C-alpha positions in Angstrom: -24.8 21.6 60.4 -22.1 23.8 62.0 -19.7 22.0 64.3 -16.8 23.4 66.4 -14.3 20.6 67.0 -11.5 20.8 69.6 -8.4 18.6 69.5 -5.0 19.1 70.9 -3.3 17.6 67.9 -4.1 17.7 64.2 -2.5 17.0 60.8 0.3 19.4 60.0 1.9 20.5 56.7 5.1 19.0 55.5 7.0 22.1 56.4 6.5 21.4 60.1 8.4 18.1 59.7 11.6 19.9 58.5 12.1 22.5 61.3 11.7 22.8 65.0 8.0 21.7 64.8 9.2 18.1 64.6 9.7 18.1 68.3 6.0 18.7 68.9 4.7 15.3 67.8 3.3 16.5 64.5 2.6 13.0 63.1 0.5 10.4 64.8 -2.7 8.4 64.7 -4.9 11.0 66.3 -3.5 13.6 64.0 -4.5 11.4 61.0 -7.9 10.6 62.5 -9.0 14.1 63.2 -7.9 15.4 59.7 -9.4 12.5 57.7 -12.7 12.8 59.6 -12.7 16.5 58.8 -12.3 15.8 55.1 -15.0 13.2 55.1 -17.5 15.3 57.1 -16.8 18.1 54.7 -17.9 15.9 51.9 -21.2 15.3 53.8 -21.7 19.1 53.9 -20.8 19.7 57.6 -19.5 23.2 58.2 -16.5 22.8 60.6 -14.1 24.9 62.6 -11.2 22.9 64.1 -9.4 24.5 67.1 -6.0 22.8 67.7 -2.4 23.5 68.6 0.2 25.3 66.5 3.6 23.7 66.2 6.4 26.0 65.0 6.2 26.4 61.3 2.5 25.9 60.9 0.1 28.7 59.9 -2.3 30.3 62.5 -5.2 29.5 60.2 -5.8 27.4 57.1 -8.5 25.8 55.1 -8.9 22.0 54.7 -11.0 20.4 52.0 -13.7 22.8 50.7 -15.1 24.5 53.8 -13.3 23.4 57.0 -11.4 26.1 58.8 -8.5 25.1 61.0 -7.5 27.5 63.7 -4.2 26.9 65.6 -3.3 28.4 68.9 -0.5 27.9 71.5 2.9 29.1 72.6 6.0 27.6 70.9 6.8 25.5 74.0 6.6 21.7 74.3 5.1 21.6 77.8 1.4 21.4 78.6 0.5 21.0 75.0 1.8 24.5 74.3 -0.6 26.0 76.8 -3.5 24.8 74.6 -6.1 25.0 77.4 -5.5 28.6 78.1 -5.4 29.7 74.5 -8.3 27.6 73.5 -10.4 28.9 76.3 -9.7 32.5 75.1 -10.3 31.8 71.4 -13.2 29.2 71.5 -16.0 31.6 72.6 -15.8 33.6 69.4 -15.6 30.5 67.3 -18.6 28.9 69.0 -20.9 31.7 67.8 -23.3 30.2 65.4 -22.3 26.6 66.1 -24.9 23.9 66.5 -22.7 21.4 68.3 -19.2 20.9 69.9 -17.1 17.8 69.3 -14.1 17.3 71.6 -11.4 14.8 70.7 -9.8 13.5 74.0 -6.2 12.4 73.8 -3.5 12.4 76.4 -4.2 15.9 77.5 -6.1 17.5 80.4 -7.4 20.6 78.6 -9.8 19.6 75.9 -12.6 18.2 78.0 -12.8 21.1 80.5 -12.7 23.7 77.7 -15.3 21.9 75.6 -17.7 21.1 78.5 -17.5 24.6 79.9 -18.1 26.1 76.4 -21.1 23.8 75.8 -22.6 24.8 79.1 -22.0 28.5 78.6 -23.6 28.6 75.1 -26.2 25.8 75.6 -24.7 23.6 72.9 -24.7 19.8 72.8 -21.4 18.0 73.3 -19.9 14.9 71.6 -16.7 13.4 72.9 -14.4 11.0 71.0 -12.1 9.1 73.3 -8.8 8.5 71.5 -6.9 7.8 74.7 -8.2 7.5 78.2 -6.0 8.8 80.9 -7.8 6.5 83.3 -7.9 3.3 81.2 -5.1 3.7 78.5 -2.2 5.7 80.0 0.7 3.6 81.2 2.3 4.8 84.4 6.0 5.1 84.0 7.0 7.7 86.6 5.7 10.6 88.8 4.6 12.7 85.9 2.4 10.0 84.3 1.1 9.0 87.7 0.0 12.6 88.4 -1.5 12.8 84.9 -3.5 9.6 85.5 -4.9 10.7 88.9 -5.9 14.1 87.7 -7.0 12.9 84.3 -9.3 10.3 85.8 -11.3 13.0 87.6 -11.3 15.3 84.6 -12.6 12.6 82.3 -15.4 11.6 84.6 -16.5 15.2 84.9 -16.3 15.9 81.2 -17.9 12.8 79.8 -20.9 13.0 82.1 -21.7 16.3 80.4 -21.5 14.8 76.9 -24.7 14.0 75.0 -22.9 11.1 73.3 -19.5 9.5 73.5 -17.6 7.8 70.7 -15.1 5.0 71.6 -12.6 3.7 69.0 -13.0 0.1 70.2 -15.6 -2.1 71.9 -13.1 -2.6 74.7 -13.1 1.1 75.5 -16.9 1.3 75.1 -17.3 -1.4 77.7 -15.1 0.4 80.2 -16.9 3.7 79.7 -20.2 1.9 80.4 -18.8 0.3 83.5 -17.7 3.9 84.5 -21.4 4.8 84.6 -22.2 6.1 81.1 -25.5 4.9 79.7 -25.0 2.3 76.9 -27.3 4.1 74.6 -25.0 7.2 74.7 -21.8 5.2 73.9 -21.0 4.4 70.3 -18.1 2.4 68.8 -16.7 4.1 65.7 -13.0 3.2 65.0 -10.4 5.2 63.2 -10.3 4.5 59.5 -8.3 4.8 56.2 -9.0 6.6 53.0 -8.9 3.9 50.3 -8.2 6.6 47.7 -4.8 7.2 49.3 -3.8 3.6 48.6 -5.2 3.3 45.1 -2.2 4.9 43.4 0.4 3.9 46.0 3.8 2.9 44.7 6.9 1.7 46.7 8.6 4.6 48.5 12.1 4.9 46.9 14.0 5.3 50.1 12.4 2.2 51.8 12.5 0.3 48.5 16.2 1.0 48.3 16.9 -1.2 51.3 17.7 -4.9 50.9 14.9 -7.4 51.5 13.3 -8.5 53.6 12.1 -5.1 54.9 10.4 -4.6 58.3 8.9 -1.2 58.9 7.7 0.7 62.0 5.6 3.8 61.3 4.7 6.1 64.1 6.0 8.3 66.9 9.4 7.4 68.3 8.1 7.5 71.8 8.9 5.4 74.9 5.3 4.0 75.0 5.6 2.8 71.4 8.2 0.1 72.3 10.6 1.0 69.5 13.6 0.2 71.8 12.2 -3.4 72.1 11.9 -3.6 68.4 15.6 -2.7 68.0 16.4 -5.4 70.6 14.3 -7.9 68.6 16.3 -7.0 65.4 19.5 -7.9 67.3 18.1 -11.3 67.9 17.3 -11.8 64.2 20.7 -12.7 62.8 20.3 -15.9 60.8 21.0 -15.6 57.1 17.4 -16.3 56.1 15.9 -13.6 58.4 18.6 -11.0 58.5 16.0 -8.3 57.8 16.4 -4.5 57.5 14.3 -2.3 59.7 13.0 1.1 58.6 11.8 3.3 61.4 9.6 5.9 59.9 8.8 8.6 62.4 10.3 10.9 64.9 9.9 11.8 68.6 11.5 12.2 72.0 12.9 8.7 72.2 14.9 9.0 69.0 18.3 9.7 70.7 17.9 6.6 72.8 16.9 4.5 69.8 19.9 5.7 67.9 22.2 4.9 70.8 20.6 1.4 71.0 21.2 0.8 67.3 24.9 1.7 67.7 25.2 -0.4 70.9 23.8 -3.5 69.2 25.9 -3.0 66.1 22.9 -2.6 63.9 23.7 0.6 62.0 23.8 -1.4 58.7 20.4 -3.0 59.3 18.3 -0.5 61.2 17.5 2.8 59.5 15.9 5.8 61.1 14.3 7.7 58.2 12.5 10.4 60.2 8.9 11.5 59.9 7.1 11.7 56.5 3.8 13.4 55.5 0.8 11.1 56.0 0.2 10.9 52.2 3.5 9.1 51.9 2.6 6.4 54.3 0.9 4.2 51.6 4.1 4.3 49.6 6.2 3.3 52.7 3.9 0.4 53.3 4.0 -0.6 49.6 7.7 -1.1 49.9 7.6 -3.2 53.1 7.3 -6.9 53.8 6.1 -6.7 57.4 4.7 -3.9 59.6 5.5 -4.1 63.3 3.7 -2.1 66.1 5.4 -3.0 69.5 3.5 -0.6 71.7 3.2 -0.9 75.5 -0.3 0.6 75.2 -2.5 1.5 72.3 -6.2 2.2 72.0 -6.3 1.2 68.4 -3.3 2.1 66.2 -4.4 3.5 62.9 -1.3 2.4 61.1 -2.6 -1.2 61.6 -5.6 -0.3 59.5 -3.4 1.2 56.9 -1.2 -1.9 56.8 -4.3 -4.0 56.3 -5.4 -1.7 53.4 -1.9 -2.1 51.9 -2.2 -5.9 52.2 0.8 -6.1 54.6 1.2 -8.8 57.3 1.4 -7.4 60.8 3.2 -8.2 64.1 1.8 -6.2 67.0 1.6 -6.4 70.8 -1.4 -7.8 72.6 -2.4 -4.6 74.4 -5.3 -2.2 74.5 -7.6 -2.3 71.5 -5.1 -3.9 69.1 -6.7 -7.4 69.4 -10.0 -6.0 68.2 -8.3 -5.2 64.9 -5.5 -7.8 64.6 -6.8 -11.3 65.1 -3.9 -13.5 66.1 -3.1 -16.1 63.4 -5.6 -14.6 61.0 -4.5 -11.2 59.8 -1.4 -10.9 61.9 0.6 -12.2 64.9 0.2 -10.9 68.4 2.9 -11.0 71.1 3.2 -9.9 74.7 4.5 -6.3 75.2 8.0 -5.7 76.4 9.2 -9.1 75.1 11.9 -8.7 72.4 12.3 -12.5 72.0 8.6 -13.1 71.2 8.7 -10.1 68.9 11.8 -11.5 67.1 10.2 -14.9 66.8 7.0 -13.5 65.2 8.9 -11.4 62.8 11.1 -14.3 61.8 8.1 -16.5 61.3 6.5 -14.2 58.8 9.7 -13.6 56.9 10.5 -17.3 56.6 7.0 -18.5 55.7 5.8 -16.6 52.6 2.5 -18.6 52.4 1.6 -17.6 55.9 2.5 -13.9 55.2 0.4 -13.9 52.0 -2.6 -15.5 53.8 -2.5 -12.9 56.6 -2.0 -10.1 54.2 -5.0 -11.1 52.1 -7.2 -11.5 55.3 -6.2 -8.1 56.5 -6.9 -6.5 53.0 -10.4 -8.1 53.0 -11.2 -6.7 56.5 -9.9 -3.2 55.7 -13.2 -2.5 53.9 -14.8 -2.1 57.4 -12.6 0.9 58.1 -13.2 3.1 55.1 -13.5 6.8 56.2 -16.5 7.7 54.1 -18.7 5.1 55.8 -17.3 5.9 59.3 -17.9 9.6 58.8 -21.6 8.9 58.1 -21.8 7.1 61.4 -20.2 10.1 63.2 -22.7 12.4 61.4 -25.5 10.1 62.7 -24.2 10.6 66.2 -24.3 14.4 65.6 -27.9 14.2 64.6 -28.8 12.1 67.6 -27.0 14.5 69.9 -28.8 17.5 68.5 -32.2 15.7 68.8 -31.5 14.7 72.4 -30.4 18.2 73.2 -33.5 19.8 71.6 -35.7 17.4 73.5 -34.1 18.3 76.8 -34.3 22.0 76.0 -38.1 21.7 75.3 -38.6 19.7 78.5 -36.8 22.4 80.6 -38.8 25.1 78.9 -42.0 23.2 79.7 -41.0 22.8 83.3 -40.2 26.5 83.6 -43.6 27.4 82.1 -45.5 25.1 84.5 -43.6 26.6 87.5 -44.7 30.1 86.4 -48.3 28.9 86.2 
């Protein structure tokens, strides 16, 4: 099986994290998802070409796993995803030659679906779409730009997903919304992001995080306004009693970092809140191994793959009750859920886990047991099954069209 996959973000090499490429969101859940799926499908024998963006410092082409080819395009500018749509539209036709199927990964961008759907129509190829973030259902409006993106994105999504043979949602919540939008339920599949258990098998405490005094709270992800990192800093300012005077490690980078640094100084937390910058994904298990609690304070989140990684690392979780997070973190079972944009509730939940070791251990064990549901090898097999169904549906439709054309000629 030969698949052309389009995604506006993908895993990057460590060299991108040390230069100007860090300003291009090189680290994130969608980046991890698309790369880990590529490796797992490669092990199943799927021949893949991945067409994605090229942050400064990354190669134009590279190989991943044994046979996957990663092609990067785009201008070295941060706007409009580096002009991904234009570059992808120019490059994709040559890459589609010989493909059996197109798989588009939809994030917070407008280009992937139009390029993928147009390419599928032009070359008579079946289309699969994975919805990582819906501009209609997931994007939080915070200003004129996000409002325009939501309005235009809603129309683009509706047009693109109607042309897909099958659509993959990361959560049952999103699958239900897609069905209410008019997609037939038999064409919508729930396949979440996952974790590679092998990455965690040999994990040891990251020396930088482990060098901080305990208790240690960690945030791992983009430092972006939508991730609620500023609220986490406010929560740390509320945790001042001796028994919960925790240290926070913010592992990641992004456009909100200057504001976060300013807030840390403003609250007088420079000795307790540590911005460590982004790390390669293969170091995340070590970061989690050195932590006592993981916090994800997002304002919106379809799933949050770091939650799955924390569960695999047997780490208790505090997260916000938004998007698809409650489908992974069950309040009081494998973590604590709090309202978004509520530093006081966030501080209370963190303090509760830090001062109740029995509760923290129970939640960590529950999360570790559930992590088996999110192992990438099994999830990739489900994606492969969707590919096979899509190919079968497309072939049936092609035969039906050919039969209709023949009957009309008679």
